C-alpha positions in Angstrom: -7.7 -5.5 -8.9 -8.7 -7.4 -12.0 -10.8 -5.5 -14.5 -12.8 -6.4 -17.6 -11.6 -5.1 -20.9 -12.9 -5.2 -24.4 -10.7 -5.2 -27.5 -12.2 -4.2 -30.8 -10.1 -5.5 -33.7 -10.2 -4.1 -37.2 -10.8 -6.1 -40.3 -11.1 -9.6 -38.8 -13.1 -12.1 -40.9 -13.4 -9.8 -43.8 -12.0 -10.5 -47.3 -9.2 -13.2 -47.0 -8.7 -12.6 -43.3 -10.6 -15.5 -41.9 -9.9 -16.8 -38.4 -11.7 -19.3 -36.2 -12.5 -18.1 -32.7 -9.7 -20.4 -31.4 -7.2 -18.6 -33.7 -8.7 -15.2 -32.8 -8.3 -15.8 -29.0 -5.1 -17.8 -28.9 -2.7 -14.7 -28.9 -4.7 -13.1 -26.0 -4.3 -16.3 -24.0 -0.6 -16.4 -24.7 -0.3 -12.8 -23.6 -1.5 -14.0 -20.2 -5.0 -12.5 -20.2 -7.8 -14.4 -18.4 -11.4 -15.1 -19.2 -10.8 -14.5 -22.9 -13.9 -14.7 -25.0 -15.1 -13.7 -28.4 -18.4 -12.1 -29.4 -19.5 -12.9 -33.0 -16.9 -13.7 -35.6 -15.8 -10.1 -36.2 -12.9 -9.2 -33.9 -14.7 -8.5 -30.7 -12.8 -9.9 -27.7 -13.4 -9.6 -23.9 -10.8 -10.4 -21.3 -9.8 -9.8 -17.8 -6.5 -8.3 -16.6 -5.1 -6.5 -13.6 -3.6 -3.8 -15.9 -5.1 -2.2 -19.0 -4.0 -4.1 -22.1 -1.5 -1.9 -24.1 -3.0 -1.5 -27.6 0.4 -1.4 -29.3 1.6 -4.5 -27.5 -1.6 -6.4 -28.4 -1.3 -5.3 -32.0 2.3 -6.5 -32.2 1.3 -9.9 -30.8 -1.7 -10.2 -33.1 0.4 -9.3 -36.2 2.9 -11.9 -35.2 0.1 -14.5 -34.7 -2.1 -13.6 -37.6 0.4 -12.5 -40.2 -1.2 -9.1 -40.9 -1.7 -5.8 -39.1 -4.7 -5.7 -36.8 -5.4 -2.3 -35.4 -6.9 -2.8 -31.9 -8.9 -0.5 -29.7 -9.2 -1.4 -26.0 -11.9 0.0 -23.7 -12.7 -0.8 -20.1 -16.0 -2.3 -19.1 -16.9 1.1 -17.6 -16.0 2.9 -20.9 -18.1 0.4 -22.9 -21.0 1.0 -20.5 -20.6 4.7 -21.2 -20.5 4.1 -25.0 -23.7 2.0 -24.8 -25.5 4.6 -22.6 -24.3 7.7 -24.4 -27.6 8.2 -26.4 -25.9 10.3 -29.1 -29.1 10.7 -31.1 -32.7 11.4 -30.0 -35.4 8.8 -30.6 -36.9 11.2 -33.1 -33.6 11.4 -35.0 -33.3 7.6 -35.1 -36.9 7.2 -36.1 -36.4 9.4 -39.2 -33.7 7.0 -40.6 -33.4 3.5 -42.0 -29.9 3.2 -40.6 -28.5 1.8 -37.4 -26.3 3.8 -35.0 -22.7 3.1 -35.8 -19.8 3.7 -33.3 -16.3 4.2 -34.4 -13.5 3.6 -31.9 -10.7 6.2 -32.1 -7.1 6.1 -30.6 -7.5 9.5 -29.0 -10.1 12.2 -28.3 -10.1 14.5 -31.3 -9.6 18.2 -31.2 -12.4 20.7 -31.8 -10.9 21.5 -35.2 -10.9 17.8 -36.2 -14.6 17.5 -35.1 -15.4 20.6 -37.2 -13.7 19.1 -40.2 -15.7 15.9 -39.7 -18.9 17.8 -39.6 -18.0 19.5 -42.9 -17.9 16.0 -44.5 -21.2 14.7 -43.3 -24.0 14.4 -45.9 -27.0 16.6 -45.2 -29.2 13.6 -44.1 -26.6 11.7 -42.0 -25.9 12.6 -38.4 -22.6 12.4 -36.4 -21.7 13.1 -32.8 -18.3 12.8 -31.2 -18.1 11.8 -27.6 -14.7 11.2 -26.1 -12.8 8.7 -28.1 -15.8 7.6 -30.2 -17.7 9.0 -33.1 -21.2 8.0 -33.6 -22.8 8.0 -37.0 -26.4 7.6 -38.0 -26.6 7.1 -41.7 -30.1 8.0 -42.9 -30.3 5.2 -45.5 -27.8 2.8 -43.9 -24.1 2.5 -44.5 -24.4 1.4 -48.1 -26.7 4.3 -48.9 -24.6 7.0 -47.3 -22.2 9.2 -49.2 -20.1 9.9 -46.1 -16.5 9.6 -47.3 -15.4 7.2 -44.6 -11.8 7.1 -46.0 -11.6 10.9 -45.5 -13.0 10.6 -42.0 -10.3 8.1 -41.2 -7.7 10.5 -42.6 -8.9 13.0 -40.0 -9.0 10.6 -37.1 -6.4 7.9 -38.0 -7.2 4.2 -37.9 -10.7 3.3 -36.5 -12.9 0.3 -36.4 -16.7 0.5 -36.6 -19.4 -1.5 -34.9 -23.1 -1.0 -34.7 -24.1 0.3 -31.3 -26.4 -2.7 -30.9 -23.4 -5.0 -31.3 -21.5 -3.2 -28.6 -24.5 -3.3 -26.3 -25.1 -7.0 -26.8 -21.4 -7.8 -26.3 -21.4 -5.8 -23.1 -24.5 -7.6 -21.9 -23.2 -11.0 -22.7 -19.5 -10.6 -21.8 -19.5 -7.7 -19.4 -18.2 -9.5 -16.5 
C-alpha cells in the first residue's frame, strides 16, 4: 500500500546553500519516489512510497546530489497529523507570548534524563514540551529574543531541524495526500 511521507531537510536555502525546487526535488525523483512536491523553499518535501523512506539512504543521495550533508527527518502523514494536532501548549500559554510554536524533528525519542537536561536549559519565560520524536518550543519573545542555547539542545538530542508548527500544518493541509 502506498503511503504519503514528509521529509524535513535541514539547512536548505540558508546561507550559500541555495537550491531551486527542481534541484531540491530531483534526487527524490531519481530515488523512485512518486508525487514528489516541495512546500516553500526551505527543505520541506512530500512524496509517496510503498515503503518508508530510509533517512540515511535519502541523506546519502542528497549529499551526492547537492554536494553537502543534508540531515533529513522523515515522518508519515499520520505522524505529521499527530504533530499538528498535539497541542503542546494551552491557548493561555500561547497568548502570553510574542513567539510562534516551533517544532524540532528528532532522530529518536529522547530518554527521560535527556528531557530533564533540556528542561534545565530552558529560560524562565520560554516553554518546551517533548512528545515522541519532536520537541516543541514556545519562545516568549520569538526565536531571536530567546536565550535558549539551541546548540546545547542539539548536543543533547543530536541533529535536528526546526519548523514553525504553522508551517507544518500548512504543508500537511496542502500536500497531505
